[in-house]
C-alpha positions as CSV (number, residue, x, y, z in Angstrom):
1,M,319.0,63.6,23.0
2,N,321.9,64.0,20.6
3,E,325.0,62.2,21.8
4,A,327.1,65.1,20.8
5,A,325.4,67.4,23.3
6,P,327.9,68.9,25.8
7,L,327.7,67.0,29.1
8,S,327.5,70.3,31.0
9,V,324.0,70.8,29.8
10,A,322.9,67.7,31.7
11,V,324.4,68.8,35.0
12,T,322.5,68.2,38.3
13,G,319.6,70.6,38.7
14,A,319.2,71.3,34.9
15,I,316.5,69.8,32.7
16,P,318.1,67.9,29.8
17,S,318.2,70.1,26.7
18,S,318.4,69.4,23.0
19,D,321.6,70.1,21.1
20,P,321.7,72.1,17.8
21,G,322.7,68.8,16.2
22,D,319.2,67.5,16.9
23,Y,317.6,69.8,14.5
24,Y,320.2,71.5,12.2
25,D,322.4,70.2,9.4
26,L,325.7,70.9,11.2
27,S,327.6,70.8,7.9
28,R,325.9,74.0,7.0
29,I,326.9,75.9,10.1
30,R,330.3,77.5,10.6
31,P,332.3,75.8,13.3
32,E,332.8,79.0,15.3
33,V,329.0,79.6,15.2
34,L,328.2,76.1,16.3
35,E,330.6,76.5,19.2
36,K,328.8,79.6,20.4
37,L,325.3,78.1,19.9
38,R,326.3,75.2,22.2
39,R,327.7,77.7,24.7
40,L,324.4,79.5,24.7
41,N,322.6,76.2,25.2
42,E,324.9,75.5,28.1
43,L,324.4,79.0,29.7
44,G,320.7,78.6,29.1
45,A,320.3,75.2,30.8
46,T,322.6,76.0,33.8
47,R,321.9,79.7,34.4
48,F,319.1,81.2,32.4
49,A,316.6,78.4,33.1
50,Q,317.5,78.4,36.8
51,R,316.7,82.2,37.0
52,A,313.6,82.2,34.8
53,R,311.0,81.5,37.4
54,A,312.1,84.3,39.7
55,V,312.2,86.7,36.7
56,D,308.7,85.7,35.7
57,D,307.3,85.8,39.2
58,A,308.5,89.3,39.8
59,A,308.2,90.6,36.2
60,S,311.8,91.7,36.7
61,F,314.4,92.2,34.0
62,P,316.9,89.3,33.6
63,E,319.9,91.4,34.6
64,E,322.1,88.5,35.5
65,N,321.5,86.9,32.1
66,Y,322.6,90.0,30.4
67,R,325.8,90.2,32.4
68,D,326.5,86.6,31.2
69,L,325.8,87.5,27.6
70,A,327.9,90.6,27.8
71,E,330.8,88.8,29.5
72,E,331.0,86.3,26.7
73,G,330.6,88.8,23.8
74,F,327.1,87.8,22.6
75,L,325.9,91.5,22.6
76,N,328.3,92.0,19.7
77,L,327.0,89.2,17.6
78,C,325.8,91.3,14.6
79,I,328.4,94.0,14.8
80,P,331.0,93.9,12.0
81,E,334.3,92.3,12.8
82,E,336.3,95.6,12.0
83,F,334.5,97.2,15.0
84,G,335.2,94.3,17.4
85,G,332.0,92.3,16.7
86,W,331.4,88.8,15.4
87,G,329.9,89.7,12.1
88,W,327.2,87.1,12.1
89,S,324.5,86.9,9.4
90,L,320.9,87.4,10.2
91,G,320.3,83.7,9.9
92,E,323.1,83.0,12.4
93,Y,321.6,85.5,14.8
94,A,318.2,83.7,14.5
95,M,319.8,80.4,15.6
96,A,321.3,82.2,18.6
97,G,318.0,83.8,19.6
98,A,316.3,80.4,19.5
99,E,318.9,78.8,21.7
100,I,318.4,81.4,24.4
101,A,314.6,81.2,24.2
102,K,314.6,77.4,24.9
103,H,315.5,78.4,28.5
104,C,314.2,82.0,29.0
105,G,311.8,83.6,26.5
106,A,312.0,87.1,28.0
107,T,315.8,87.1,27.7
108,A,315.6,86.1,24.1
109,L,313.0,88.6,23.2
110,T,314.9,91.5,24.7
111,F,318.1,90.2,23.2
112,N,316.4,90.7,19.8
113,M,315.8,94.4,20.6
114,H,319.4,95.1,21.3
115,T,320.7,93.0,18.4
116,M,318.4,94.5,15.9
117,S,319.6,98.0,16.7
118,M,323.1,96.8,15.7
119,A,321.8,94.8,12.8
120,W,319.9,97.7,11.2
121,S,323.1,99.7,11.1
122,R,325.1,96.7,9.9
123,F,322.9,95.4,7.1
124,M,321.2,98.6,5.8
125,F,324.7,100.2,5.4
126,D,325.5,97.4,2.9
127,M,322.3,97.8,0.8
128,P,323.1,98.3,-2.9
129,N,320.6,101.1,-3.4
130,L,322.5,103.5,-1.3
131,T,324.5,106.2,-3.0
132,D,328.2,106.8,-2.1
133,E,327.2,110.0,-0.5
134,E,324.6,108.3,1.7
135,R,327.0,105.6,2.7
136,A,329.6,108.2,3.6
137,A,327.2,110.0,5.8
138,F,326.0,106.8,7.4
139,A,329.5,105.4,8.2
140,P,330.4,107.7,11.2
141,L,327.0,107.3,12.8
142,R,327.0,103.6,12.8
143,A,330.7,103.5,13.9
144,R,329.7,105.5,17.0
145,Q,327.0,103.0,18.0
146,F,329.2,100.0,17.4
147,R,332.0,101.4,19.4
148,R,329.7,102.2,22.3
149,A,328.3,98.7,22.3
150,V,331.7,97.0,22.2
151,A,333.6,99.4,24.5
152,E,330.9,100.2,27.0
153,R,329.1,96.8,26.7
154,A,326.1,99.1,26.2
155,I,322.6,97.6,25.9
156,Y,320.2,99.0,23.3
157,S,316.4,99.0,23.3
158,Q,314.4,99.4,20.2
159,P,310.9,100.7,21.2
160,I,308.7,101.2,18.2
161,S,305.1,100.4,19.2
162,E,302.9,103.3,20.2
163,G,299.6,101.5,21.0
164,G,296.4,101.6,18.9
165,Q,298.1,101.3,15.5
166,N,300.6,99.3,13.4
167,W,303.7,101.5,13.2
168,T,304.1,100.7,9.5
169,S,300.5,101.8,8.7
170,K,300.8,105.4,9.7
171,P,303.7,107.8,10.5
172,N,305.0,107.4,14.0
173,Q,303.0,109.5,16.5
174,T,306.3,110.3,18.3
175,Q,307.5,113.4,16.6
176,C,310.5,115.6,16.4
177,R,310.9,119.3,15.4
178,A,314.1,121.0,14.3
179,V,315.5,123.5,16.7
180,E,318.8,125.3,17.0
181,G,321.5,122.7,17.0
182,G,319.3,119.7,16.5
183,W,315.8,118.5,17.3
184,R,313.4,118.1,20.2
185,I,311.4,114.8,20.4
186,N,308.0,114.5,22.0
187,G,305.8,111.4,22.2
188,F,305.6,108.0,23.8
189,K,306.4,104.4,23.1
190,K,304.2,101.5,24.2
191,F,305.7,98.1,25.2
192,A,309.2,99.6,25.4
193,S,311.1,96.4,26.2
194,L,314.2,96.8,28.5
195,A,312.6,100.1,29.7
196,G,314.7,101.4,32.6
197,Y,317.4,98.8,32.1
198,C,319.0,99.6,28.8
199,D,321.7,102.2,28.2
200,Y,320.4,103.6,24.9
201,Y,317.0,103.8,23.3
202,T,316.6,103.7,19.5
203,I,313.7,106.1,18.9
204,V,311.8,106.0,15.6
205,C,310.0,109.3,15.1
206,T,308.4,111.5,12.5
207,E,310.0,114.9,11.7
208,V,307.1,117.4,11.4
209,F,307.0,120.7,9.5
210,E,304.5,123.6,9.7
211,G,301.7,123.2,7.2
212,I,302.6,119.6,6.2
213,E,300.8,116.5,7.4
214,P,303.1,113.9,9.0
215,R,304.6,111.6,6.4
216,H,306.4,108.3,6.3
217,E,309.2,109.8,4.3
218,D,310.1,112.1,7.2
219,T,310.9,109.2,9.5
220,L,314.1,109.7,11.6
221,L,315.9,107.4,14.0
222,F,317.8,108.7,17.0
223,V,319.8,107.0,19.7
224,V,318.9,108.5,23.1
225,H,320.9,107.9,26.3
226,K,318.8,106.7,29.3
227,D,319.8,109.8,31.3
228,N,318.8,112.3,28.6
229,P,316.6,115.0,30.2
230,G,313.0,114.6,29.3
231,L,313.1,110.8,29.0
232,S,311.1,108.9,31.6
233,V,309.7,105.4,32.1
234,K,306.1,105.1,33.4
235,G,303.4,102.6,34.2
236,E,303.3,99.1,35.6
237,W,304.3,95.9,33.9
238,D,302.1,92.9,34.9
239,P,301.3,90.9,31.7
240,L,300.2,87.4,30.9
241,G,303.6,86.3,29.5
242,M,307.0,87.6,28.6
243,R,307.0,89.2,32.0
244,G,310.8,89.7,32.2
245,T,310.9,92.0,29.2
246,N,309.9,95.0,31.4
247,S,308.1,96.6,28.5
248,R,306.8,99.7,30.2
249,D,305.8,103.0,28.7
250,L,308.6,105.3,27.5
251,I,307.7,109.0,27.6
252,L,309.7,111.6,25.7
253,K,309.1,115.3,26.6
254,D,311.3,117.9,24.8
255,V,314.2,115.4,24.5
256,F,317.0,117.2,22.8
257,V,319.1,115.4,20.2
258,T,321.7,116.4,17.6
259,E,322.7,115.1,14.2
260,D,325.4,113.0,15.9
261,D,322.6,111.1,17.7
262,L,321.0,109.8,14.4
263,L,321.2,106.1,14.0
264,M,321.3,106.6,10.3
265,P,321.0,109.6,7.9
266,R,317.7,111.0,6.8
267,G,316.0,108.8,4.2
268,I,318.0,105.6,4.7
269,F,315.4,103.9,6.9
270,N,312.7,104.5,4.4
271,K,314.9,103.5,1.5
272,T,316.2,100.2,3.0
273,L,313.8,98.6,5.4
274,P,311.0,97.9,2.9
275,N,313.6,96.0,0.8
276,W,314.9,94.0,3.8
277,P,311.5,92.5,4.9
278,H,313.2,89.7,6.9
279,M,314.4,92.3,9.4
280,M,310.8,92.6,10.6
281,A,310.5,88.9,11.3
282,T,313.2,88.8,14.0
283,L,310.8,88.2,16.9
284,S,310.3,84.7,15.5
285,P,313.5,83.2,16.8
286,T,312.2,83.6,20.4
287,Y,309.1,81.6,19.6
288,M,311.0,79.0,17.6
289,G,313.0,78.5,20.8
290,L,310.0,78.3,23.0
291,A,308.5,75.6,20.8
292,Q,311.7,73.6,21.1
293,G,311.7,74.2,24.9
294,A,308.1,72.8,25.2
295,Y,309.2,69.7,23.3
296,D,312.4,69.3,25.3
297,F,310.4,69.5,28.5
298,T,307.9,66.9,27.4
299,I,310.7,64.4,26.5
300,A,312.4,64.9,29.8
301,Y,309.2,64.7,31.8
302,L,308.0,61.5,30.2
303,R,311.5,60.0,30.7
304,G,311.3,61.0,34.4
305,Q,314.3,63.4,34.1
306,I,312.9,66.5,35.7
307,P,315.1,67.6,38.7
308,G,313.2,67.6,41.9
309,Q,310.5,65.4,40.6
310,P,310.1,61.6,41.2
311,P,311.9,59.7,38.4
312,I,308.7,58.2,37.0
313,D,308.9,56.6,33.6
314,R,305.7,57.6,31.6
315,R,306.8,56.3,28.2
316,M,304.7,53.2,28.3
317,Y,301.5,55.0,27.6
318,A,300.6,54.8,23.9
319,T,298.7,58.1,23.9
320,K,301.7,59.9,25.1
321,R,304.0,58.3,22.5
322,V,301.6,59.3,19.8
323,A,301.4,62.9,21.1
324,V,305.2,63.1,21.1
325,S,305.3,62.0,17.5
326,K,302.8,64.7,16.6
327,M,304.9,67.3,18.4
328,Y,308.1,66.3,16.7
329,A,306.5,66.2,13.2
330,R,305.0,69.6,13.7
331,L,308.2,71.1,15.3
332,A,310.5,69.6,12.6
333,S,308.4,71.0,9.7
334,I,308.2,74.5,11.3
335,R,311.9,74.6,11.9
336,A,312.8,73.4,8.4
337,L,310.8,76.3,6.8
338,W,312.0,78.8,9.4
339,W,315.6,77.9,9.0
340,Q,315.3,78.1,5.2
341,A,313.6,81.5,5.4
342,F,316.4,83.0,7.6
343,G,319.1,81.3,5.5
344,E,317.7,83.3,2.5
345,A,317.5,86.6,4.4
346,K,319.0,89.4,2.4
347,G,318.3,92.8,0.9
348,F,316.1,92.8,-2.2
349,P,314.8,89.2,-1.8
350,S,312.7,87.5,-4.4
351,R,308.9,87.1,-4.2
352,P,309.1,83.3,-3.3
353,E,311.7,84.1,-0.6
354,V,309.4,86.7,0.9
355,M,306.4,84.4,0.8
356,R,308.5,81.7,2.5
357,M,309.5,84.2,5.2
358,Y,305.8,85.2,5.8
359,A,304.8,81.5,6.0
360,A,307.7,80.8,8.4
361,Q,306.6,83.7,10.6
362,Y,303.0,82.5,10.6
363,N,303.9,78.9,11.4
364,V,306.3,79.7,14.2
365,M,304.0,82.1,16.0
366,E,301.0,79.7,15.6
367,G,303.0,76.6,16.2
368,A,304.7,77.7,19.4
369,Q,301.4,78.0,21.2
370,E,300.0,74.8,19.7
371,L,303.0,72.8,20.8
372,A,303.0,74.3,24.3
373,A,299.3,73.5,24.6
374,L,299.9,69.9,23.4
375,A,302.9,69.6,25.8
376,I,300.6,70.4,28.8
377,R,297.9,68.0,27.6
378,T,300.5,65.3,27.1
379,C,302.4,65.7,30.4
380,G,299.2,66.1,32.4
381,G,298.0,68.3,35.3
382,Q,301.3,68.3,37.2
383,S,303.0,70.1,34.3
384,M,300.8,73.2,35.0
385,L,302.6,73.8,38.3
386,R,304.4,77.1,38.3
387,S,307.5,75.4,39.8
388,L,307.9,73.8,36.4
389,P,308.8,75.8,33.2
390,L,306.1,74.5,30.9
391,E,303.4,76.7,32.5
392,R,305.6,79.8,31.8
393,I,306.4,78.6,28.2
394,Y,302.7,78.2,27.6
395,R,302.0,81.8,28.6
396,D,305.0,83.2,26.8
397,S,304.1,81.3,23.6
398,R,300.7,82.9,23.5
399,C,302.2,86.3,23.0
400,G,303.9,85.7,19.6
401,A,300.9,85.6,17.2
402,L,299.8,89.2,18.2
403,M,303.2,90.9,18.0
404,L,303.4,93.7,15.4
405,P,304.3,94.3,12.7
406,Y,303.9,90.7,11.5
407,T,300.9,89.3,13.5
408,S,299.4,86.0,12.4
409,E,296.4,87.9,10.8
410,I,298.7,90.2,8.9
411,M,300.7,87.2,7.6
412,E,297.5,85.5,6.4
413,D,296.6,88.7,4.5
414,Y,300.1,89.2,3.0
415,I,300.5,85.6,1.9
416,G,297.1,85.6,0.2
417,V,297.7,88.9,-1.5
418,L,301.2,87.9,-2.9
419,A,299.8,84.6,-4.0
420,L,296.8,86.0,-5.9
421,Y,297.9,89.4,-7.3
422,D,300.6,90.6,-9.6
423,M,303.1,93.1,-8.2
424,D,301.5,96.0,-10.1
425,E,298.1,95.1,-8.6
426,L,299.1,95.1,-5.0
427,D,298.1,98.7,-4.2
428,G,294.6,98.0,-5.5
429,A,294.1,94.6,-3.8
430,P,291.1,94.7,-1.4
431,G,292.0,95.1,2.3
432,D,290.5,96.0,5.6
433,E,289.9,99.7,6.2
434,G,292.9,101.1,8.1
435,G,294.7,97.8,7.9
436,A,298.4,97.2,8.0
437,R,298.9,96.6,4.2
438,S,301.6,99.4,4.1
439,S,304.2,97.0,5.6
440,L,303.6,94.6,2.7
441,W,306.8,93.9,0.6
442,R,306.4,95.5,-2.8
443,G,309.5,94.2,-4.7
444,D,312.2,96.4,-6.0
445,A,309.9,99.5,-5.9
446,G,309.4,99.0,-2.1
447,S,309.4,102.3,-0.2
448,L,307.7,103.8,2.8
449,K,307.2,107.0,0.7
450,G,303.6,107.8,0.1
451,L,302.1,105.1,2.3
452,R,299.0,106.1,4.1
């Protein structure tokens, strides 16, 4: 463990945890960011990790963790400073998410949903392809949400999935129709994380018109308050992993919204998101943190430093030392690529930058489950006990590779296509029927317009 790690992380009852200095070049991190990362690590070890089993057992939302995050300002992480936020970059957010996930994956994954609702308004507003008129229309909408988040300590959810299809392949099945004074939304969202616990839902839907087939270019985003008439949460939540996300079904029946409820003006989402592809890789910090958590547990276990367990030193076994070296080598290479990719995150990235991001996404999602499995094999049968965190990390880590829009299979396809085809050949590159190719980055010409 890094000698610079804060002593409070190693308090009685907490499993010793790695410090950011163990895996980052600290000279490249702003001092105020490093201070907050270490504070997250401290909160994680002394609070989040202590609550994680109960959250997992009951599949209950980590409300206490969110109170801690709100109390210390972390919910404002990506909000611009002029609105009372911290103004962190996407790469700085990624480091924060990974620190949380070392101790509680469900808290980190839901924290991403809230933070990305803020980040979309923050980063898409600054995109150079917006006109002055578009930016002027955007400004009051995002200001309204930022002020809510800061003044009310409001928590936002970002439910997009609808079950049965990749939301970037076809227009959203949740639809809105114009009525007097605004729109009425009808539809549903599957795996709506924070369902029943957030204050606002960011709803992505398709505006429909008589005689016209639903189109990507008619995508609208609304912010809907939890108590809006017609909004309801249904179903049970009893999954394999990420049990604390409370990702139940969100039903919208004649939910009325006005122009003031737009997250961004018409057309902005379609115009900006395809040119900000790193924004769709923000689930990976959670799994980067889970991978680190599996490694940290293995080190503490082999050193006999697990609270409540006999202080047995298991380091003398050569097979375990070799396994740890393999874990570290894999973990270090994954993090290096991942950190570089998020350090490069910006609007209108280059082709090599996008390919590195796709590769980082793939390696994190595959590597997290590989490292968790190797950790269990290395620590032995006792590590599978539910009283220890590794069993939960193992289940949580299994979930990452199948999370849309950037599943492992989709990343394999995208990397291969970008490596083998020129940009003007992408639309004609062979692909699976009904596949998710429409979320593939297409360079400066990227747009959701006209996608199938």
